[in-house]
C-alpha positions in Angstrom: -2.0 7.4 -0.6 -0.5 4.7 -2.8 -1.5 6.8 -5.8 1.1 9.3 -4.9 4.1 7.2 -3.8 5.9 4.2 -5.3 8.9 2.1 -4.3 11.5 4.3 -6.2 10.3 7.3 -4.0 11.2 5.6 -0.7 14.5 5.9 1.2 14.7 3.4 4.0 17.2 4.1 6.8 18.5 7.4 5.4 21.8 8.6 6.6 20.8 12.3 6.2 21.3 14.2 9.5 19.8 17.6 8.5 16.6 18.9 7.1 18.3 20.2 3.9 20.0 16.9 3.2 16.9 14.7 3.6 14.9 17.1 1.4 17.7 17.0 -1.2 17.8 13.2 -1.0 14.0 12.9 -1.5 14.0 15.4 -4.3 16.8 13.3 -5.9 14.4 10.3 -5.9 11.8 12.5 -7.6 14.3 13.5 -10.3 15.2 9.8 -10.9 11.6 9.0 -11.4 11.2 12.0 -13.7 8.6 13.5 -11.4 10.8 16.6 -11.3 13.0 17.7 -14.2 16.6 17.7 -13.2 17.1 21.3 -14.1 14.2 22.3 -11.8 15.2 20.3 -8.7 17.3 23.1 -7.3 14.4 25.6 -7.6 12.0 23.1 -6.0 14.5 22.5 -3.2 14.8 26.3 -2.6 11.0 26.5 -2.6 10.7 23.7 0.0 13.3 25.3 2.2 11.7 28.7 1.8 8.4 27.1 2.9 10.2 25.9 6.0 11.1 29.5 7.0 7.4 30.2 7.4 7.2 27.5 10.1 8.8 24.1 10.5 7.0 21.2 9.0 8.5 19.1 11.8 5.2 18.6 13.5 6.3 16.6 16.5 6.2 12.9 17.4 9.3 12.4 15.2 7.4 13.4 12.0 8.2 16.0 9.3 5.9 16.8 6.4 7.8 19.2 4.2 5.6 20.3 1.3 5.4 22.7 -1.6 3.4 23.6 -4.7 5.6 24.7 -7.6 5.0 25.7 -11.2 7.4 23.1 -12.6 5.7 20.2 -10.9 3.2 18.3 -13.1 1.4 16.1 -10.6 1.1 15.5 -6.9 3.8 13.1 -5.6 5.2 12.0 -2.2 8.6 10.7 -1.3 9.4 9.0 2.1 12.4 8.5 4.3 12.9 7.0 7.7 15.8 7.5 10.0 17.0 5.4 12.9 19.3 8.1 14.3 17.0 11.0 13.7 17.3 14.2 11.7 17.6 17.7 13.0 14.5 19.4 11.6 13.8 22.3 14.0 10.6 20.5 15.0 7.9 22.1 17.0 8.7 19.7 19.9 12.5 20.3 19.4 13.0 16.5 19.0 14.7 14.8 16.1 12.6 13.6 13.2 12.5 9.9 12.2 9.7 9.9 9.6 9.7 12.3 6.6 7.1 12.6 3.9 7.9 15.1 1.2 4.8 16.2 -0.6 5.0 18.2 -3.9 2.3 19.4 -6.2 1.5 21.7 -9.1 1.1 25.3 -8.2 -2.7 25.1 -9.0 -3.4 21.7 -7.5 -5.9 23.2 -5.1 -8.2 21.0 -3.1 -6.6 17.6 -4.0 -3.2 18.8 -2.7 -4.8 20.0 0.6 -6.7 16.8 1.0 -3.6 14.6 0.5 -1.7 16.7 3.0 -4.6 16.4 5.5 -5.1 12.7 5.0 -1.4 12.1 5.4 -1.4 14.0 8.7 -4.4 12.0 9.9 -2.5 8.7 9.0 0.5 9.9 11.0 -1.7 10.5 14.1 -1.9 6.7 14.3 0.9 5.5 16.6 0.8 2.0 15.0 1.3 3.5 11.6 4.2 5.5 12.8 5.7 2.4 14.5 5.4 0.5 11.2 7.0 3.2 9.2 9.9 3.6 11.7 10.5 -0.1 11.8 10.5 -0.5 8.0 13.7 -2.1 6.8 12.7 -2.4 3.1 10.7 -0.3 0.7 8.0 -3.0 0.6 7.5 -2.6 4.3 6.7 1.1 3.8 4.3 0.4 1.0 2.6 -2.4 3.1 2.1 0.0 6.0 0.5 2.6 3.6 -1.6 0.0 1.9 -2.9 -1.3 5.3 -3.8 2.3 6.3 -5.5 2.9 2.9 -7.9 0.0 3.5 
């Protein structure tokens, strides 16, 4: 997973309270790292939110995995945020979200994109991994948790 995320793509202790705000914040990080062109960020945001209308990616246990494939994205990337207070995400279990991974990929990313999404979901099934992500107070803590899980 560390191939898809780096320190600049991590927001620790986000203040976002809504699905839209946290998605905008994470896309803003992807713009800063030039993983998304600034002029396409709004289109990608709309695509992520449109994907959310098909069914919430708030999958329960305080986790959300918003994701989208888009023609203006060059490579698969992830951005992360955690929230102490919780984010309203219209989750399947109707509970606030505390861990958000945004996954983006090229429109034709195929199997790799699906594998990354699947592996991330498997990682998040681990309660100790979720605990470490939620407790993270620095970007290095998030990367350490992912590194530990990758091993």
